[in-house]
N, C-alpha and C positions, 0 to 999 in steps of 0.2 A: 429151853429153846423157844425163840420167838417165832410164832407161826407166820408172821409177815414175811420173814426171809424165805421160808419154805414156799409160800405162795408166790413170791417174786421169782424164785427159782423155777417154779412150774410155769409161770408166764413166759419166762425166757425160753424154756424148753418148747413151749407152744409156738414161740416166734421162730425158732429154728425149724420146726415142723412146717409152719406156714411158708417159710422160704423154700424148703424142699418141695412142697406141693406146687409152689409157683414155678420152680424150675421144671418139674414134671409136666405141668400144664403147658408151659412154654414149648417144651420138646414135642408134646403131642400136637399142639397147635401148629408148629412148623411142619411136622410130618403130614398132618391132615389138611391144613388150610393154606399153606404157603408153597404149593408145588411149583410155582413159577418164581420163587424167591431167588433161587440159585441153582447151579447144576446139582444133579441128584447126589453125586458123591459128597459134595459139601453139605447138603441137607442131612444126609445120613450121618456124617461125622458130627454135625451140630446136635442132632437129636440124641445120638449116643452120648456125647459129652454132657449134654444137659441132664439126661437120665442118670448117668453115673454120678454127676454132681448132686442130684436130688437124693440118690441113695446114700451117698457119703454124708450129706448134711443131716439126713434123718438119723443115721448111725451116730454121727458126732454129737448131735443134739441130745441123744439119750445118754451117751458116755459122759458128756459134760454135766447133764442133770444129775446123774448118779454121783459123780465126783463132787459136785457142789453140795449135794445132800449130805454126803459123808463129812465134808469140811464144815458145813454148818453145824452138824451134830457134834463134831469134835471141837467146835469154836476155833477153827483155823482160817487162815486167809484163803480167799478164792483165787484160782489161777486165772491168768489172762487168756482169752480165746485166740490162740495162735493161728488157726486157719483163716481168720478174717483177712489177713494180707493176701493169702493165696486165692481166696474167694473173690476178693475185690480185683486183684490183678487178672485172674482168669476171666472174670466177667467182662472186664474192660477189653481184653484181647478178643473175646468172642464178639463183642459189639462192634469193635473196629473192623474185624474181618468180615462180619456180615455187611456192614456199610460199604466196605471196599468191594465186595462181590456184587452188591446191589448196584453200585454206581458204575462199575465197569461192565456190567451185563448189557 
């Protein structure tokens, strides 16, 4: 086994964890620092959505790391990260909703 692949897999795992931490920090920031951003119900929804996304990304990052390690060890092809479409779409919707709420407020 080539250790470069294992190290690249670890860096990818750390990127998923960094993204999860960014979502968590964003949720905390909105909760604590942006009290005038939008109505309270929308802020709570946004914070919960960002926190759940962070938890999901951390879980998925580990699952993907483990699956890739097994595939690398068995010399198999790596799978495509399917949640990227959902993550991108969900983030786009959250950004557009936030902008809409901020503009109409």
